[in-house]
N, C-alpha and C positions, 0 to 999 in steps of 0.2 A: 317277405319277411314276417315271421310270426312275432307276437308279443311275448318275449321271454319271461318266464316266471319260475320261482322256486318255492317249495313248501317244506317245512321240517316238523318233526315231532320229537318230544323228549320223554315219551311214555304216557300211557292212558291210565285213568283212574284218579290220580292225584290225591294228596291228603285233603281232608275236608276244609271248608272255609274256616271252621272254628279252630282248626289247628294250623292255619296259614296266616301268620301276622303280616302286616303291610310291608315290613322291611324284607321279609323272606319272599313275598310275592314280587317285589321290585327286583330282587336278586335274580329270580328265575326269568322274569320278563327281559331284563337287561342282557342275560346270557343268550336268550333266544334271538333278541334283536341283533346282537353282535354277530351271531352265526348267519342270520339272514342277510345282513349287510355284506358279509364276505361273499356269499353266493351271488348276491345281486351284482357285485362288482365284476365277478367273473363273467356273468352273462352279459353285462353291459359292454364289456370289452370284447365281445364276440366269442367268448369261451364256450366250450361244449357243455351240454347238460351233464355228461359224465364227469367232467372236471368239477362242475359246480356241486354235484351231490357228494363227490368224494371229499372235497374240501370241507363242506358243511358237516359231514359226519366226522371227519378228522377233528374238527374243532369241538364238536360235542363230546368226542372221546377224551379230549384234553380238559374238559370241564368237570370237576368233581361233583357237581350237583346232580349229574345224570349217571345212570347205571350202564356205563360203557367206557372202556379204557380206564383212565384215572377215575376212581370212584366206583369201580365194579364191586359187586357183592361177592360174598364168600360161599364156598361149597360146604357141605357137612363136615368135610375134612379140614376146613379152614384154609383152603387153597382158592386160587382164582382160575376160572376157565371162561374164556371170552370167544364170541362168535361174531362173524360179519359176512356180508355179501354185497356185491354190486352187480348191476346189469345194465347193459347198453341196449336200449330199445331199437336203435337203428340197425344193429347187426345181430342181435340176440346173443352176443357174447356175454358170458357171465363168469364171475369168480367168487369163491367163498372159502372161508376157513372156519373151523370149529374146534373148540376145546384147546385154544392156545393159552399158554401161561407166561410167556415172556416177550410178547411183541407189544411195543408201545402203542401202535395204531393198527389194530386188526383190519380196519377198512383199507389201509394201504396194502396190506398183504392180500386181501381179496382182489384189489385192483391189479396187483402184480400177477395173480393167478389168471385173471382175465387177459392180461396183455402178453404174458410170457410163458404160458403153459397151454398144452392141448387139453388139459383137464378142467374141471369146474370146481371141485371141492376137495380140499386137503384138510386133514384133521391132526390134532396133537403134534407130536414131535416132527412128523413129516411136513406139516404146515409151517412150523417154525424153521426147519432146515431150509425149506424152499424160500421163505421170506428172507432169511439171513443171506442166502446165496444171491438174492436180488439187491443186497445192500441195505435192507431195512433195519431200523434200530431195534435192538433187543434190550430188554430191561430186566432187572431182578424183580421177583414177585412183589417185593415191598414197594415198588413204584405205584402199584394200584391202591395202596393202603389209604384209607381215610378213617378217622376216629369214628365218624358217624356210622359207617358201614360195619365196622368191627363191633360196635355196641349193638347195632341192629342184629348182627349174626348171633351175638351172645344171648340176646333176648329170645331169638328164635330157637336156639338150642335149649334154653331153659323151658320154653313152651313146648319143646319137642314137636315143633310144627315146621311147615314150609311157608314162609312169608315172602311175598313178592315186593321187592324194592323197598318203598317207604312205609310199608304196612305197619311194621313194629313202631316206628316213630309216630304214626297216626294214632295207634291204639293208646300209647302212653299219653300223648297230648290230650286225647279225648277223655281218658280216665281222669286226668288232672282237672279237666274242665267239667267233669261230672256228666259227660255226654256218652251215649252209647255209640259204638262204631257202626257206621252205615253198612259196611261190608268187610268181613275179615280178610278178603282177598281183593282189596280195592286199589292196588297200585301195581302196574306192570312195567318193569324197567327195560326199555329198549329205546334207542334213538334211530332216527331215519331221516332221509331227504329224498325228494323227487323233484324233477325239473324238466322244463321244456325250453330249449334254446331257440335262437332266432331263426334257425333252419327248420324248426318243427321236430327236431330230434328229441327223444325222451330218454331218461335214465332214472334209476332208483338205487338207493343204498340203505342198508340197515345194519346196526351193530348193537351188541348187548353184552352185559356181564352175566346174564342168566338169572337164576332164581336164588334168593337167599336160602342157604342151608339145603340146597339141592344135592342129590346123590352125585358123586363124581362120575363124569362121563355122560350126564344127561345133556341132550341137545334139543333146543326148542325150534321154533319156526324161523328165527332170524336168518340163519345161514342157508336155509333151504329154498332154492329158487322155485317160485310158484306159491309157496306158503307164506313166508314173511317178506318176500321181496320179488318183484317182477316188473319188467318193462318190455314193451314191444313198440310197434308203430301206431298203436291205438291209445295206450295209456301207460303210466308208470305208477307203481303202488309200493308203499312201505307200511308194514303193519306193526302193531304193538298190542299185546294182550296175553291171554292164556294160551301159551304156545302150542300145547298139544291139540287144542281145538282148532287153532288156525291151520295146523298141519292137516288135520282130518278134513277140514273144509277146503283145503288148497285155496285159502282166502284171497291172496293177492292175485293169483291167476283168474279166479272166478270173477272178479270185478271186470277184468279185460274180456273174458269169455262172454259175459252177459252183454257187453257193449258190441262185441264183434258179431255174435251169432243171434242175439235177440234184438239188436238195434237200440238198446237202452242208452240213455244219456249217462255221462260219468256220474252225475249226482244220484240218479236212480239206481244204477248198478252198485255203487258204493253203499247206498242206503240199504238195499236188499241184503247185501252180505253182512253188514254190521248190525242191522236192526232186526233181521229175520232169520237168516241162515245160521249165524253164530249163536244167538240166544237159544235156538232150537236144540243145540247140543251143549248148552250152558257155557258158551264161549263169551268172554267179556274182554273188552278192549276197544280199539279203534284202528283207523288207518288214515293215511294221507295219500292223495292221488291227483295226478294232472293228466290231461289229454293233450293231443297235438294241437288243439285249438287254443290251448292256454287256460282252459277251465280248471278249477281247483275244487276238490272235495275233501272235507276233513271230518268225517262222521265218527262218533264214538258212542258206546252204550253204557259208559261208566259216568261217574259224577263229573269228570273233566278229563282233559288231555292237554299236556304242554304242547303247544302248536303255534304255527305262524306261517305267513306267506308274504312274498314280496315280488312285485313285478318290476322290470327294469324301468327306471325313471318314475316309479310309483312309491307310495308310502310302505313302510314295514308295518305289518299288522301281526300282533301276537295275542294269544288268549290262553287261559288256563281252564276256566269253568265254562259251562254251557251258556 
């Protein structure tokens, strides 16, 4: 029996310490702890890694603090487009959806694609129709609404720029504090989970609302197997960051490939991808990964990353900054 473990992330970059008060930090930490405890219970009860990561990401989609599901960001047209993917490392089965606008939990739709379809990726109306046929809950676009995201989108439109997740809030808070922003693109909104169950099986799941003020139809790395999400019998990986760069680097798969073909440890393979390969093409963000021995890696090249991990019968550990 392996020592089961789950790790999650809620996006890399984070707002700066100056813009994060103690109450807000406790709110994020409590949300991460709640999700980890749910995944921990599934694994402790003998549940599969696939079940654990699916439920963890579903809960993250339900939390308006994160850019996935409820609390997703808006496109340039003021609409919502959500993406998600899941992968079962034991079988290499995978499912994903992109640009969905009326599914409550895109990760459940991705799981349905994995289990009930011969395909891997559905997009737009086709993804929604497939999910509805599987009995998944559809919601009106207003379900995703939060005042904070709408205000962020309005600021982004006024700036005629493309800001990632909490960037706008960060800039405003720093301006009020008289501080200069550390990075104009310092927050990347994605959630994800990876797990190893008691049988040594691995799984990964990733979900996102995309990029604030993005062009309609843009798809990042999150629903692309091998880019933002990957799992096999070596490791499971979920990414968060500048999606286009993670796609170009095939970042999630590259961690596994370096372990399989170069014999690197999980920690070293993850470090090379996040600290060397991605920065070489101006890629910013981070990833979470576990291997079949239960090792965990949580590297990021930004100021911070909402993240945490928990082993069965062990403590829940969460962090935001480095």
